[in-house]
N, C-alpha and C positions, 0 to 999 in steps of 0.2 A: 506494501500498498505507500508505502514511502519512496520509493523507489518510481511510483506514477506521478504520487505528488510531486515530486521532482519532473519530473519531465514535462508535465501541466506547466511549472513554473516557467521551469526554462523558455519552452515553445513560444508562453505568453508573453515574456519579457523579450524572447529575440523577436516576436510581432510588434512588439512596443518601440523596437530600435528602428528596425525597419521601415514601420508606420512614419516614425523620425526624420527620414531622408526625402517625402514628400513635398514638404515645405520649400526647400533649398531646389529640388528642382524644378520646379513648375515656378517658380519665380525669374529661374534662367528659358523656362520656356516662351515666362508672358511676356519679357523684356525684348525676347525676340519675334513676337507677334503672335503669336496664337492664344485661342481664347481659352475659358477655362472650360468651355464643354468638349472644343475641340481635344484638349488634353484629356477628357477622361476616357472619352470615348480611342482615340489612339493608343492610350498605354492598356488598355482592356485588350481590344483586338491585340495589339503585339506582343502583348503577355501570351495572349493563347497562341497565337501564332507560334511564340519561341518555344514554349511547353511542348505542342505538340510536335515540332522537328525535335525536342530533347527527347518523348516519348520513344520517336521511331528509333533513335541512337540506345536505347535503352534496350529496345525491341519488347516493352512488354503487350500483355495482352489487350485488348479492347474492352472498357466493361463498360453497360449499356445499360446495367441495374440501377443507375442515381438517378438519371434526369429526368424524374419530374420531382424529385426531394433538391436538383440542384437548380431548379428554374424556380421554383421559390424561395429557397436558399438566395437566389444570384439576384431576385428581385430586391430581397430586405440588404439585404450586405451589400451592393454595391450598385443599386440604380436608383434605392431611395440615400442610401449614403454620401453617392457619388455629387447625385442632382441634386440633392436641395444640400448638402454641405458646398457644394460649387455657386447654388444661388443665393446662399447664406451672405457669405464673400462680398458679393454687388451691394448690400446692406448695411451692413454689419465690418467694421475693422473686426482684422483676422485674431486678432485674439479673443473677443470677445467669441466669433463663434468658436474656435478651439474649447477656452470655459464649456460652454453650454452644451456642444456634441458631444462633451465627453462627458460631461457628469448627465447628461439624459441617457447615454449610453449604459451607463452602468446603474443608476436607480431602474430607467427600464425592466434590466435586465433581472436585475435584482426583486421588482416585482410580477413580473411575467415567467418569472423563476418558479415565485411561492403559489400563482395560478395556473400553468400551465402545467407544472414538473413537479408540483407541493413541496419545493425547497422550502425547509421553516426560512424565516427571516431573522438572525437570532442581533441579540443585542451587539455581539461582534460584527456582525456584519456590516449592522447599520452602522454603531461609529467608525467601521474604518473607511466607509463608503466616503461619509461627513469629512471625517478629516484628511482624504486624498483628493476631495472636489476643492475640499479649502484652500489647499497647499496650492493645488492648481489653477485658484482663482487670488494668491498673496503671490507666483510667480508673476501672471500678465496684470496683475494688480495695477502699475503705473498705466497700462493702455486700453483698461478695458471701461474708463470714460470715454471716448474719445469715442465720436459716431454713433453714437447706440441708438439700435432701432424698433422695435419693437419686429416688424415682418423680420429683418435678420434674428430674432432672437428665434421664435416662430419655425423659421426656416429652419436654423442648424436645430433645433429642441426633434424637429420629423426626423431630420435627419441622424441624429445620432438614436434616438428613441427604434430606427429602423435595423443598426449596425447592433441595438443591443437585442432586441428580437430574430436575428441572423441566428445569434448564438444561442438563445434561447429553441431554436426550432430545429436547428442543428443534434440539439441534445433530446428533443421529443422526437427527434424523427429517425435516432437511431443512426445517424452517419458517418462514418470512419471516415476522417480526412486524408488525402493523400498528393500524389500528383495529380492521376487522373480526378478525381473530383474536383480539386482546383482547376482543371484544365475545362471542366462540365459548367463550373462557378464565370468562369473568364468569359465562355461562347456564350454563355445566358445575358451573362449582364452587357457582352457589345452590343448583342441584337435592343437588350432594353435602352442602351444609352446611344442607340442609332436617333431613338423621337427628338429627345431634348438637342442632340448637336445638331438634327435637320431641323427643328421648330427656331432655335437663336441662331443658324448662322455657324456653318461651320467656316470658322474664318484657320490658317494654317499662313504658324508666321515664314521666315524662312529657311529651310534646311544648311546651315551650318554645321562646321565639323561640330562646335559645341552644344550645338542643337538638338543634335543626332544623340550625343553623348548623353544628355540629358534622357530622352523619351528610353534609349535602350537602358538604360538606370533603372526610367521607372517605372520600367514593363517587368525587369525582372528583381528590383528589392520590395519595393512594397505593394506593386502587385503579385507576381509569382509567389514569391517568397513569404510573404507577410500573408498574404491568405492561407497559405498552405502552411504556415507555423501557426493561427487561430484554428484552424479548423484540428489542428493535433494536439494542438488543448485543451480544446474544448471534447476530445474522448476523454481526457485524467482528470479536468476540474469543474466543477460547477461552470456553468455561463457566467453569473455573478462573481466568480472567482477570476477568469480571465478579464472580465471586463476590467475591475479592479490593477489586477496588475499592469491590464494596460495603458491604466493613466498614469504611468511613470514614460510615458513619451515625450512631453514636454522636459524631465530634465535629458532623455535622450539629443531632442532637437535642440538645447541649451550649448549640449555636452560637441554638435557636430557645426553647429553654427560658431561654435569657436575654435573648432579646426582647420575650420575650410572658409569660413568668410571671415576668421580672425575678429570677432565679435564678443568685448569680455560682458559678460552675464554683470546683472544689480545683483545688489545684495540681496532682495527679496526671496532670487532661485535659491540661495542658501537657507532661506525661512522655509519656503514653500517645498525646498526636496526634502524637508527635515519632518512636515507635516505629511504630506504626500509617503515617506518609508516609515512614520509610524502608522499612518491607515490603513498599508501593506500587511502592517502587522498583525494589527487585531482583523483585519480581514479573511486572514489563511491563519487566525487563531497563536499565532506563534506569542502576541500576549492576547488572556483569554480572562474575560469579566465573568468575574464567579469560579464555579467550581464547571469540570466539563462532563455538562449533562447527559447519562444513559442515551442510547439509542430505542424509539421506544419497539417493542415487538410486536411482529408482523399481525396480523387482526385475521 
């Protein structure tokens, strides 16, 4: 059991680190003239194609059993997340979108886990989620008041709820993560994302060597590997635990910005990081409130 838990934690933290690269590479592409909806579509299509080529070289057998599950999960975890997140950035500051999206993902996975999976909402889980969300708010505190928009906040919360529902749906359907299922997710995600790209206009920027490298990096790191790690983490952990661990994404993003862009983090990052890490300790019961309760016997 401990090894299963350890694997789940490792996969969830890897997913958070991989997702932290989205902001840096997306900024590069937007500066090259790409629209947000075109970036979301291109990285998903390119990720599906790259993964298909990889699976051909690996000579893995074709799996057809999980197409319905993949269609449902891709709608929640790719279309709802990517489309509403991208739309929110057009109305609200990036920091506000990140905080609301991640908070709504954590809260929705906790509530839906209780309703759909009958997972209990323990005091540890509630306190852990609260501390972690507070930590993210502290990290982005200086930017939260800039350009507040109710419409942007609502759009960000819808995207986050979609991501939380995605993790619960995977657990409810008993889907196992892996490269084949990740490709199926990206296939359906590409189809769904054609709609907003067609509606908003498919705007391609300049295909410079830097832009091409950013597109490939977006397809390989947060899209292929990020979804692979998230789906594998859900195999071993509760959806609420996965979402809580992925709330470490801002810490990885700050580290990446320091290494790549030489952006020195503000002092609030350290206070926020302390709250996030403390919240994770509560969420995963490394710190327990009261005595551990016995598991209820089956009726």
